[in-house]
N, C-alpha and C positions, 0 to 999 in steps of 0.2 A: 295188086298190092293195095290199091285204094279200097277195094271191096273188103279186104281183110281188116283194114283200119276202121272202116265204117261198122263192121261187125263188132269189134272191140268197143267202139264208142257207145253203141246201143246197149251192150252188156253192162258197161260202167254206169250208164244212166239208170238202168233197172236196179242195180245194186244201191245206188244213191237214194232212189225213191223209197226202197224197202227199208234200208237201215237208218236213214235220217228220221223217218217217222217213228221207228222204235226208240231211237235215242231221245227224241223230244218227249215221248210218252214217259220216259224214266226220270226226266228232270222235274223236280217238285216245283210247284208254283210258289214264287217268292212274293210275300205280302208287301204292300206299299210301305208299311212301318219298318219291316226288315230291310227293305231296299234303302230307305232314308237313313236308318241307323248305320248301315254299311258304308254308305257314301260319307257320312259325317265322321265315322271312325277313320276313314282313309284321309280325309281332307283336313280335319281340325288340327292334328299334331303338326304338320308342316306350317299351317297358318300361325299357330302359337309360337313355333320356333322362329318364324320370320319376324313376328312382333318383338320377341326377345332380342333378336339380332339388331333390328332397327332402333330399338330403345337404347341398346348399348352404343350403337354408332352415334345416336343423337347426344348421348352423354359425353362421348369423346369429342364431338364437335363443340359442345359447350365448354369444354376444358382446353380449347385451342389457346396457344400462347397469346396473351393480350398485347396489342400494339404491334403485331408482327404479321408478315405474310409468308406463305410457304413458297420456297424456290422450286422450280421445275417446269416441265412442259405442259401445255394444255392438250397436246396430242399424246398418243401413247409413246412414240419414240421416233427419232429421225433415222433409226436403224431398221425400221420395219421392212425395207426393201434391200437390205444389205446382201441378200443372196441373189439378187438380180445379176444376170450374166454380164451386164455392161460394166459392173464394177470389177470384173476379173481382168479387164484389159486396160492398159494405160492409154493415155491420150496426150497429144502434144501440149507443152506448156503454153501459157497465154501469149498471144501476139495480137497485133491490130487485126490481122487477117483471120485469126481463129479465136475470137473472143468467146464464142460459145463453148470452147473447149477448156476454159480456165480451170486450173487446179483449185479445189475448194476444201474448206473445212466442213465436213459433213455432220459430225456429232461432237458434242462438248460435254465433259463430265467432271464432277467433283465427287470425292469420297470423304465426307467429313470424318467418319470413323474408319480407320485403316482396316481393310479386309472385309468390311461390311458392304451391303448393297449401296450403289452409288446414286447420285441425283443427276439426271440429264438436264442440261440447260440449253437455251437458245442463244444466250449471251452471258458473259461473265467478265469479272475484273481479274487482272493478273497483278500480283504483288511480288515482292522479292522472294517469298517462299514458294511461289507457284500460283495456281488458281486460288483466289480468295475462298476460304472455308474448306480447302482441300486438306485432308489427312492431318487435322489438328488434334485428333484423339486416336488412341490405340488401346486395345485390351492387353492385359498382361497377367501372367500367373506367377504366384510366389513359389519359387523352387528352392530346394535344399537337398544336399547329398545325404542328409540324415534327419530323423525326427528330433524335435526339441520339446522341452517343457520348462516350467518355471525355474528349475534348478540348473538348467543348462548354462555353462559359462557364456559371457557376452561375446567372446571371440567366436565361439561356435554358432551362436545365434546370428552373428553377422554374416555367416555363410549363406543364410537365406537371402535371396535377391529376387526382385521383380524382373521377369523377362517377357518381352512383347510376344504376342501370339498372332498367327495369321491362318488363312485357309490351308496353308501347307500342313499344319498339324490338325486343325479343326475345320473341316470343309463346310460345316453347317453355319459358319459365320456368314456365308454367302446369303443365307435366308434372313439375316437381320436387316429388316427394312428400315431405311433411314429417311427421316423428314428433316429438312433444314429450314427453320423459321428465322427470318431476319427482321429487325425493326423497320417499320415503314410508317411515315407520318400521315400517309393517305388512308390508313386503316382507321375505322371508326373508334376502335378501342384504344388508340394510341394516346399515351401521355408520356412525357419525357422521364417521369420518375416511376413508371410501371416496372415491376421487378423483372419481367422478361425483356424489357427494353434496356434496362441498366446492365443486364448480363450480356448484352450484345446479340441477343437472340437465344433460341432454344433448339436443341436436337431432340427429336422424339424417335426412339428405337422400338421396333415391334418385332416379335418373333412368334412362331407357331406355338400355341399352348392351348390345351383343353382342360378346363377346370373339372375336378372330379364331381361325380354325382349327376343329378338330373339337369342342373344348370349347364353343365358342360355338354351334355347330350343335346340340349336345346340349342346351345350356341353352335355346335357342330352342324346340326340340321339347318339352322338359319343361314349359316355361312355357305353351306353347300348349295342352297337354293340360289345364292348370289354368285356361285362359281368360285368361292374362295374358301378360307379355312379360319377357324378362330385364332385370335392372337392375344398375347399379353404385351402391354407396352409400358415403357417408362421414359422419363425425360431427364435431360441434363442441361444446365445452363451452358451456353456456348463459351462465354468468356466472363466468368463471374468476377465481380468487384471484390476488393479486400474485405469489405463488410459482409458480403454474401458468403465468401469463403469461410470467414470466422463463424458466422451464424449457422452455416450448414455443417461445419465440422470437417471440412476437407483438409487435406494435409499435403505438403510438398515432400516427395520421397524420391530416392534414387531408383532408376529403372534402366534396364539394358535393352538397346535396340541394335542388333548385329554386334559390332565390336565396340560400340559407344555406350558409355554410361552417362545419363543426363538426369537432371533434377526436374521433375514434372509434377503437376497437381493431380493427386489421386482422388477420384470421385467414387470410390468403390461402394460407399454407403448407399448410392442410388441404384445399385444393381440388384434386381430381385434374385433370390436363390434359384428360382425356376430356370433362369438363363444358364447357370452353370450346369445344371442337370441336363438341360436340352443340348448343350454343346458337348457334353461328355467330359467335362473338366473336373478332376478330383482335387486339384490344388485350389488355394484361395484365388479368387478372381478380382482383378483391379481394372479400373478404367482411367487412363491418364490423359491429361491435356498438356500439350507442349507449353513451356514457359516462353512467352514471346520476348522476354528480356535475355533469354539464354538459348537462342536458336542454334540448331546444328549447322556448323560451317561446312561448305562443300568445297572440296579441293580436287584432287585426282585429275580428271579430264576437263574440269570446268575452267573457264577463263579466270585469270587472276584478278585480284582486287584492283591492281593498277590499271588493268585494261578496261574494266567495267566502270570504275569509279565507286564501287561498293562491293562488299564481300558476299558472294553467293551463299545463301542459307536455305534450309528446309525445315519443315515441321517433322512429321513422322513418315515422310516419303522414304522409300528404300535408300535413295542415294542422291537424286537430283530433283530440282523443283518441278519440272514438267516432263510428261511422257507423251510421245507422238507415235501413232502407228498408221500405216498405209493399208487401206482396205484391199487393194490389189495384191499385196503381199500375203495377207491373211487368206485370200481366196486361193492363191497358189500353194500355200502350205496345205490347205484342205484338199486340193487336187492331188497332192502327192501322198496323202495319208492312205494307208491300206483300207480297202473296202471290207472291213470285218464287221461282224455282228456287234452292235452296241457302240460302234465308233460314232462319236458325236458330230453333228453339224458344227462347224467351227465359226461361232459368232465372234466378231471383233470384241464384244464385251468381255470375253474370257480373259483378255490381256489387260483389262482395267487401265487403259490409257486415258489421259485427259483429253487428247485431241485425236480424232479419227478422221483421216483425210481421204479424198478420192482424186483420181486424175493421173498421178504418176504410174509408170510401169512398176511391176513388182520389184522390190528391193532397190528402186532408184534412189531411195532415201539413204541408202548405205554410205553414199559419198558426200552427203550434204554437210557443210560446215557452218553456214550462216544462211538463214532464210528470213523472209518477211511474210507475215500473216496479217492481212488487213493493212493497218497503218504502222505496225510495230515489228521490230526485228528481234530475232532470237538466235542464240548460239547453239548450234547442234553439237553437243559435247562428245557423245559416244553412242555406240550401239547399246541396246538393252540385252543383257545376258539373261536368258530365260531359265527359270526353275520349273518345277512340276506344277505350279499353281494353276496354269491355264487348263490343266486336266479337270479342274472343278467346274461343273456346270453352274453358272451364276444365277440360274433360276431355281434349280432343284437342290443345289448343294451336293449333288452326287459327283464322286470322283472316278473318272475313267482310269483303269490300271496303267495305261501306257500312252494314250494320245491326248494332245498333239506332241507331247514331250519327245517321244521316240522318233517321230518324223523330223522334228526340228533338229535333234541331235544327228540324224542321219545325213543331212545336207546343208544345215545352216550353222555349222561350226566354222564360221568364216573369219573370226577375229583371233589373231594370235595371242592377244592379251588375256582372253578369258580362260585360256588353257584348253586342252583337248576335250572333245566330246561335250561341249557346251553350245547349245543352239542359241542363235541371236535373232531377234525380231523386234523391230521398233527402235526408236531413237530417244535418248535422254537430252533434255534441253535446259538452258538457262536464259531467262529474259534479259535482254540488253538494258532495258529501262526498268527501274524499280517499280513503276506503275504503268500499266497498259491495259488493253481490253481486247476481247475476242468475241466474235459472234458467228453463228453458223452461216455458211455462205461466203465467209471471207476468202479472198484470193490468196493463194500461196505462190510466192516467187522465190526461186533459189538465187541467192546472191553470191555464194562462194561454195566451191566443192574441194574435196581433198581426201586424204587417207585418214583412217581411224585406227587406233589401237587401244583397246580397253585397259585401264589401270585398275587393278583390284584394290579393295579396301585394305 
């Protein structure tokens, strides 16, 4: 056998010597000038594209809100290791003997604009409505059962109404990147009468967008070199003063969120037309800010005013001020999902909770009624009845046709109050104190347990 292999090896070497010389003879000699021009033709366009991209980024940095700092982490995320096997298993609650096993707050989030990308924090303040800066804005579309014109009777025109929208209808909302800028006296550009300071801060929203023509192509090339994509951005004042409202031409209008109709501030004039096209919305698009003098009252499973000493309220949260989810529960749902092509890895971020915790066994939180996180106590009011929104990938905006919704319905329809075939995951909470604070790493202590039965709106 070895002799046969040696014979073939020698034959191949002969062929290589013969045909490699013939091939080299057929390749024309490239002049130095041609070589240099070829290299320049390959290298110059990406360099120009990168210059355009960096100039645009420099312009955006120069336009950063004056007197404000951007909220967020200095690292990428506290959820980078969320798929680590250790988070699939529960651990004993804290005792003097097992202090290393304390249950902890792993990740903390705010979502300044409902259904848009969130901002992860290391620490944050809790107010009566939940996390400070959380879900103070929502997009809405103007809907009507029929078209209208100038001659349409007022009664029929009144049938037009603003209805809030979420990723349930428009999954690409997940790709609207949110920056929350808040006033900070330590910033060099701070002055108490700066416009961005007087408005309580600024939200900058960015979405994927490529300008037409050669500028758009250059922007795309430059962004791709940086591993990203071109964006269009716009800004809105976080809490504009009456003077700023009048100057900008904003208006208070009625809008509907679930079964409630509230009066909120419409900042639609700040929305670029390109956003409506990007999201695929044919109706008129508005952007509403909650009126802090007319917050939405929370009843149902929430503690009563007499118990708390204040009336529980929310901004544009679905129902309750705070949302908590246990990472071990998320990992168990993923474990039970069918291993089908295209089924997503189940990131806890899909459930858009404010608080992501580690330590307890999967679903241990189902029976919590009152807990302490850090130094402050919270009422655990009810389970979270899940819709299909977690099917949306929070990075790509792509919606899976069935998961994790189908799996949740198959074994997490555990609350008689939600009705049949409604999966539950996570817990809704109300802060006991009107003002408190949270930070990543805070210890979680269960103070009271009991049964839950969800009350529908």
